[in-house]
PLY file of the C-alpha trace (Angstrom):
ply
format ascii 1.0
element vertex 89
property float x
property float y
property float z
element edge 88
property int vertex1
property int vertex2
end_header
-1.28 -12.70 -18.03
-3.98 -10.17 -18.93
-4.21 -6.73 -17.36
-7.50 -7.81 -15.78
-5.87 -10.84 -14.14
-2.90 -8.82 -12.89
-5.19 -6.17 -11.39
-7.43 -8.86 -9.88
-4.41 -10.57 -8.31
-3.25 -7.24 -6.87
-6.68 -6.43 -5.43
-7.14 -9.91 -3.94
-3.65 -9.90 -2.44
-3.84 -6.37 -1.01
-7.50 -5.78 -0.15
-8.86 -9.31 0.39
-5.61 -10.50 1.98
-5.27 -13.34 -0.49
-8.82 -14.68 -0.08
-9.50 -15.79 -3.65
-12.99 -16.96 -2.72
-14.18 -13.35 -2.32
-16.62 -12.66 -5.17
-15.37 -9.87 -7.42
-16.42 -9.28 -11.01
-14.44 -7.14 -13.43
-17.23 -4.53 -13.32
-17.63 -4.31 -9.52
-17.04 -0.80 -8.21
-14.26 -0.82 -5.62
-15.76 2.23 -3.91
-19.41 1.10 -3.91
-18.43 -2.33 -2.56
-16.27 -0.76 0.15
-13.17 -2.55 -1.12
-10.96 0.54 -1.14
-10.78 3.91 0.53
-8.61 6.91 -0.30
-5.46 5.07 0.80
-6.46 2.13 -1.36
-6.73 4.43 -4.36
-3.14 5.51 -3.77
-2.08 1.86 -3.59
-3.81 1.12 -6.89
-2.22 4.18 -8.52
1.22 3.09 -7.35
0.62 -0.44 -8.63
-0.59 0.77 -12.04
2.26 3.23 -12.46
4.97 0.79 -11.43
3.58 -2.34 -13.12
2.71 -0.74 -16.44
5.40 1.96 -16.52
2.95 4.81 -16.95
2.41 8.06 -15.08
-1.06 9.18 -14.10
-1.77 12.89 -14.10
-4.01 14.44 -11.47
-6.90 14.72 -13.93
-6.70 10.96 -14.60
-7.24 10.08 -10.92
-10.99 9.64 -11.32
-13.36 6.72 -10.76
-13.91 6.39 -14.50
-10.30 5.17 -14.74
-9.69 3.42 -11.43
-12.92 2.16 -9.84
-13.02 -1.42 -11.14
-10.86 -4.07 -12.70
-12.43 -3.42 -16.11
-11.95 0.35 -15.87
-8.32 0.02 -14.86
-7.63 -2.45 -17.69
-9.30 -0.17 -20.25
-7.39 2.86 -18.93
-4.04 1.04 -18.92
-4.52 -0.18 -22.48
-5.50 3.30 -23.68
-2.62 4.94 -21.84
-0.08 2.49 -23.25
-1.40 2.60 -26.81
0.44 4.90 -29.19
-1.50 8.07 -29.91
-3.05 8.39 -33.35
-0.53 11.07 -34.30
2.41 8.83 -33.41
3.26 10.56 -30.16
3.34 8.81 -26.82
0.22 9.30 -24.69
0 1
1 2
2 3
3 4
4 5
5 6
6 7
7 8
8 9
9 10
10 11
11 12
12 13
13 14
14 15
15 16
16 17
17 18
18 19
19 20
20 21
21 22
22 23
23 24
24 25
25 26
26 27
27 28
28 29
29 30
30 31
31 32
32 33
33 34
34 35
35 36
36 37
37 38
38 39
39 40
40 41
41 42
42 43
43 44
44 45
45 46
46 47
47 48
48 49
49 50
50 51
51 52
52 53
53 54
54 55
55 56
56 57
57 58
58 59
59 60
60 61
61 62
62 63
63 64
64 65
65 66
66 67
67 68
68 69
69 70
70 71
71 72
72 73
73 74
74 75
75 76
76 77
77 78
78 79
79 80
80 81
81 82
82 83
83 84
84 85
85 86
86 87
87 88
């Protein structure tokens, strides 16, 4: 399953209470659409950290990384990719 699908499933299950008919594109802003609030951000952070075995630093907790399915998927892939110098991200 793709990162996008896993994130979508999490969002639908936790913020739409399983209603798969709710329209949600990969680019939809969670904040602008009123899908999440500050507690929701914490839920997403916990999901991302536990599902993808990564740790987010305080400076990574920004909308550019967490405010849509597409942004989360891009961030997760970048965070999990080996750094160019061979060190872990």
